[in-house]
C-alpha positions in Angstrom: -54.7 36.4 5.4 -53.8 34.8 2.1 -50.3 33.4 2.4 -49.6 32.4 -1.2 -48.7 34.7 -4.1 -51.2 34.9 -6.8 -50.0 32.7 -9.7 -50.8 31.1 -13.0 -49.6 27.5 -13.9 -49.3 26.5 -17.5 -48.0 23.3 -19.2 -47.9 19.7 -18.2 -47.8 19.0 -14.5 -45.1 16.3 -15.1 -42.8 18.7 -17.1 -39.7 20.3 -15.6 -40.9 23.3 -13.5 -40.0 26.9 -14.5 -40.9 29.9 -12.3 -41.2 33.3 -13.9 -40.9 36.5 -11.8 -42.2 40.0 -12.7 -40.8 43.4 -12.5 -41.9 46.1 -10.1 -45.2 47.6 -11.1 -46.3 44.8 -13.4 -48.3 41.6 -13.0 -47.6 38.1 -14.4 -49.1 39.5 -17.7 -45.5 40.7 -18.4 -44.9 37.1 -19.6 -48.1 36.8 -21.7 -46.1 36.6 -25.0 -43.5 34.2 -23.8 -45.0 31.8 -21.2 -47.4 29.9 -23.4 -44.5 29.0 -25.7 -42.3 28.0 -22.8 -45.1 25.8 -21.4 -44.8 23.4 -24.3 -41.8 21.9 -22.6 -42.1 23.1 -19.0 -44.5 23.4 -16.1 -44.5 27.2 -16.1 -45.6 29.0 -13.0 -45.7 32.8 -13.2 -46.4 34.8 -10.0 -47.5 38.3 -8.9 -45.6 40.5 -6.5 -47.5 41.5 -3.3 -50.1 44.1 -4.0 -49.7 43.6 -7.8 -52.1 41.7 -10.0 -54.0 39.3 -7.8 -51.5 39.0 -4.9 -52.6 40.3 -1.5 -50.9 43.6 -0.4 -50.4 42.5 3.2 -47.9 39.8 2.2 -45.1 42.4 2.8 -44.8 45.6 4.8 -42.5 48.6 5.2 -38.8 47.6 5.3 -39.3 44.5 3.2 -36.3 42.8 1.6 -35.7 40.8 -1.5 -35.2 37.9 0.9 -38.7 38.3 2.1 -40.0 38.1 -1.5 -37.8 35.1 -2.2 -39.3 33.4 0.9 -42.8 34.0 -0.6 -41.7 32.4 -3.8 -40.3 29.3 -1.9 -43.6 29.1 0.0 -45.4 29.0 -3.3 -43.0 26.4 -4.8 -43.5 24.2 -1.6 -47.3 24.5 -1.9 -47.0 23.3 -5.5 -44.7 20.5 -4.7 -41.7 22.0 -6.6 -38.6 20.9 -4.8 -36.2 22.1 -7.5 -37.0 24.4 -10.4 -35.6 26.6 -13.1 -36.2 30.3 -12.6 -36.3 33.4 -14.8 -37.1 36.9 -13.6 -37.2 40.5 -14.8 -35.8 43.4 -12.8 -37.0 42.9 -9.2 -38.1 39.4 -10.2 -34.5 38.9 -11.4 -33.2 40.1 -8.1 -35.3 37.4 -6.4 -33.7 34.8 -8.7 -30.2 36.0 -7.7 -31.1 35.8 -4.0 -32.5 32.3 -4.4 -29.4 31.1 -6.3 -27.1 32.6 -3.6 -29.0 31.5 -0.5 -31.0 28.4 -1.7 -28.8 26.9 -4.4 -30.3 23.4 -3.8 -33.7 24.8 -5.1 -32.5 26.5 -8.3 -31.6 24.1 -11.2 -31.0 26.9 -13.7 -31.3 30.7 -13.6 -32.1 33.5 -16.1 -31.9 37.1 -15.0 -33.4 39.7 -17.4 -33.0 43.4 -17.3 -32.0 43.4 -13.7 -29.0 44.0 -11.5 -27.0 42.8 -8.5 -27.7 46.3 -7.1 -30.1 49.0 -8.2 -28.2 52.3 -7.8 -28.1 52.7 -4.1 -30.8 53.2 -1.5 -31.6 56.9 -1.8 -33.6 56.9 -5.1 -35.7 54.0 -3.9 -36.3 55.4 -0.5 -37.4 58.6 -2.1 -39.7 56.8 -4.5 -41.2 54.7 -1.6 -41.9 57.9 0.4 -43.5 59.6 -2.7 -45.7 56.6 -3.4 -46.8 56.3 0.2 -47.7 60.0 0.2 -49.2 60.5 -3.3 -50.1 57.1 -4.7 -49.1 55.6 -8.0 -51.1 57.6 -10.6 -48.3 60.1 -11.5 -45.6 57.5 -11.4 -47.6 55.2 -13.7 -48.0 58.0 -16.1 -44.3 57.9 -16.9 -44.1 54.1 -17.1 -43.8 53.9 -20.9 -40.6 56.0 -20.8 -39.1 53.8 -18.1 -40.1 50.5 -19.5 -40.2 50.7 -23.3 -38.5 52.2 -26.3 -40.2 55.3 -27.8 -43.5 54.6 -29.5 -44.0 51.2 -27.8 -46.4 50.4 -25.0 -48.4 47.6 -23.4 -51.6 49.1 -22.0 -52.3 46.1 -19.8 -49.0 46.5 -18.0 -49.4 50.3 -17.5 -52.9 49.6 -16.1 -51.4 47.0 -13.7 -48.9 49.7 -12.5 -51.6 52.2 -11.9 -53.8 49.7 -10.0 -51.0 48.2 -7.8 -51.4 48.8 -4.1 -49.2 51.8 -3.1 -48.1 50.4 0.2 -47.0 47.1 -1.3 -45.3 48.9 -4.1 -43.5 51.1 -1.6 -42.4 48.0 0.3 -41.0 46.5 -2.9 -39.0 49.8 -3.3 -37.7 49.3 0.2 -36.5 45.8 -1.0 -34.7 47.3 -4.0 -33.1 50.0 -1.8 -31.5 47.4 0.5 -30.5 44.9 -2.3 -26.8 44.4 -3.1 -25.4 40.9 -3.9 -22.3 42.0 -5.7 -20.0 40.3 -3.2 -21.9 37.0 -3.4 -22.2 36.4 -7.1 -19.1 34.2 -7.4 -20.9 31.6 -5.2 -23.8 31.0 -7.7 -23.5 27.5 -9.0 -26.7 27.3 -11.2 -26.2 27.6 -14.9 -26.9 31.3 -15.4 -28.1 33.4 -18.4 -28.1 37.2 -18.3 -30.4 39.0 -20.8 -29.9 42.8 -21.3 -32.1 45.2 -23.3 -29.7 47.4 -25.2 -32.0 50.4 -24.8 -32.7 49.8 -21.1 -32.1 53.0 -19.1 -33.1 51.4 -15.8 -30.6 48.5 -15.8 -28.3 49.1 -18.7 -26.3 46.2 -20.2 -23.3 47.1 -18.0 -25.3 45.9 -15.0 -25.9 42.5 -16.6 -22.3 42.3 -17.7 -21.2 42.9 -14.2 -23.2 39.8 -13.1 -22.0 37.8 -16.1 -18.3 38.6 -15.2 -18.8 37.5 -11.6 -20.9 34.3 -11.9 -18.9 31.3 -13.0 -19.6 30.3 -16.6 -22.5 32.7 -17.0 -23.7 33.7 -20.5 -24.8 37.2 -21.5 -27.2 38.0 -24.3 -28.0 41.6 -25.4 -31.3 42.2 -27.2 -31.4 45.0 -29.8 -34.5 47.2 -29.7 -35.4 46.2 -26.2 -35.8 48.4 -23.1 -36.5 47.4 -19.5 -39.4 45.0 -20.1 -37.8 42.9 -22.8 -40.3 39.9 -22.6 -43.1 42.3 -23.5 -41.3 44.3 -26.1 -39.1 41.6 -27.8 -40.8 38.3 -26.8 -39.4 36.4 -29.8 -35.8 37.2 -28.9 -36.4 36.5 -25.2 -38.0 33.2 -26.0 -35.1 32.2 -28.2 -32.6 33.0 -25.4 -34.6 31.3 -22.7 -35.2 28.2 -24.8 -31.5 27.9 -25.6 -30.7 28.2 -21.9 -33.3 26.0 -20.3 -33.7 23.4 -23.0 -30.7 21.0 -23.2 -30.8 20.4 -26.9 -30.9 24.0 -27.9 -28.3 24.9 -25.4 -25.9 22.2 -26.6 -26.8 23.3 -30.2 -25.8 26.9 -29.6 -22.5 25.7 -28.1 -21.8 23.5 -31.1 -22.8 26.2 -33.5 -20.3 28.5 -32.0 -17.6 25.9 -32.0 -18.1 25.0 -35.7 -19.0 28.4 -37.1 -17.1 30.7 -34.7 -18.3 33.3 -32.2 -17.9 36.2 -34.7 -20.3 34.6 -37.2 -22.9 33.6 -34.5 -22.7 37.0 -32.9 -23.4 38.7 -36.2 -26.4 36.5 -36.8 -27.8 37.3 -33.4 -27.2 41.0 -33.8 -29.3 40.9 -37.0 -32.0 38.8 -35.5 -35.5 40.3 -35.6 -38.9 39.2 -34.4 -39.5 37.9 -37.9 -36.4 35.6 -37.8 -36.1 34.7 -34.1 -38.1 31.5 -34.3 -36.1 30.3 -37.4 -32.9 31.0 -35.5 -34.2 29.0 -32.6 -35.1 26.2 -35.0 -31.6 26.1 -36.4 -29.9 25.9 -33.0 -32.4 23.4 -31.7 -32.6 21.0 -34.7 -29.6 21.4 -37.0 -27.0 22.1 -34.3 -28.7 20.6 -31.2 -29.7 17.2 -32.8 -27.8 16.7 -36.0 -24.3 18.1 -35.4 -24.3 16.7 -31.8 -24.9 13.2 -33.1 -21.6 11.3 -32.6 -22.2 8.7 -35.3 -20.2 10.9 -37.6 -17.2 13.1 -36.7 -17.3 16.8 -37.3 -14.7 16.3 -40.0 -17.0 13.9 -41.8 -20.0 16.2 -41.3 -18.1 19.0 -42.8 -17.3 17.0 -45.9 -21.0 15.9 -46.3 -22.1 19.5 -45.8 -19.7 20.9 -48.4 -20.9 18.4 -51.0 -24.6 19.1 -50.3 -24.0 22.9 -50.6 -22.2 22.5 -53.9 -25.0 20.2 -55.2 -27.6 22.8 -54.5 -25.5 25.9 -55.5 -25.6 27.5 -52.1 -22.2 29.2 -52.5 -22.7 31.8 -49.7 -23.3 29.0 -47.3 -20.4 27.1 -48.8 -18.0 29.9 -47.9 -19.2 29.8 -44.3 -18.7 26.0 -44.2 -15.3 26.1 -45.8 -14.3 28.2 -42.8 -16.1 25.7 -40.6 -14.3 22.8 -42.3 -10.9 24.3 -41.5 -12.1 24.7 -37.9 -13.1 21.1 -37.9 -9.7 20.0 -38.9 -9.8 19.7 -42.7 -6.7 20.8 -44.6 -6.9 22.9 -47.8 -6.0 19.8 -49.8 -8.8 17.7 -48.2 -11.3 20.5 -49.0 -10.0 20.5 -52.6 -10.4 16.7 -52.8 -14.0 17.0 -51.6 -14.8 19.7 -54.3 -13.1 17.5 -56.9 -15.4 14.7 -56.0 -18.4 17.1 -56.5 -17.2 17.7 -60.1 -17.9 14.0 -60.8 -21.3 13.8 -59.1 -22.6 17.3 -59.1 -21.2 18.6 -62.3 -18.2 20.6 -63.5 -19.9 24.0 -63.5 -21.0 23.6 -59.9 -17.5 22.5 -58.9 -16.0 25.4 -60.8 -18.0 27.9 -58.8 -17.3 26.0 -55.6 -13.5 26.0 -56.2 -13.7 29.8 -56.8 -15.6 30.3 -53.6 -13.2 28.0 -51.6 -10.1 29.6 -53.1 -11.3 33.0 -52.0 -12.1 31.9 -48.5 -8.9 29.9 -48.0 -6.9 32.9 -49.2 -8.7 35.1 -46.6 -8.0 32.5 -43.9 -4.3 32.4 -44.8 -4.0 36.1 -44.8 -5.9 36.5 -41.5 -8.7 38.5 -43.2 -11.3 35.9 -42.6 
């Protein structure tokens, strides 16, 4: 009997380890569009559920629990020499991550739970699905996978094929695990830094399920991804990658925190809401480099950085950005008089027309700030 879950390792063996867990019915191919990028800075290990992909079906049996699946993950980690690791999982894979964080906190350095829940709607629906699959197989259920997994018009044929080809007995055992799973009363004990990622169009685990976890886990962060259903890493890989990098990579995580402190939550939330696959990597670059490396450098204070930034924006005529950084300058402690003095300095070194436009922009922003409209 094979005792290890089928898995794929990517990235440098010396890099910090990151385990990626799949959802019910999929293989580790769920992470195809995300794992290679993550492996640039991590030793990424993605694994298959029993009876899915290349994992043996007899690793679990009827009455299996999420704890049983978590034990298989720990056995895999032990075999690979991974004493402590970061972990991200989708749906059932996310439930495994929650179990590990609750019951084996010494092993989980950081946690991301995607399109998942601390409970999955009670036992009855999963018991019914398990009985149906044991009696009829997976062909009919796999036929409706697109509607459960993706927004209308989107599909990933490889994942649908994996669903159809999964072992019915092992799939049913995983349904048993979901039926018995409920960690709501243990979430407050999770100590690992935790990110929750919700697909806004997810009918299986709607954002409210992730919000429930975020509200209970100390200092947890919640990110909602527009245009994503239940398998967000496959449907919106750029947005998922940005969120995971910001969470697991120290520089980007610090950068996002500083970005929010300087520009305000409202601005950053608006930017994230407008984020698309086309802009996701650029937004990640901004958080990682501008905010994670430059603005976190303590050589200059934030007040000083605001003054330098205002001058540079005036010099290049970036007045929309200037408006944003006038607000940031106030947040960083500059008074209206000090902002005016900076702009007056630009009149000498950047030119009167540039300063004239800058004063107009700043006057409008400061008036909005004073009135509360900003």
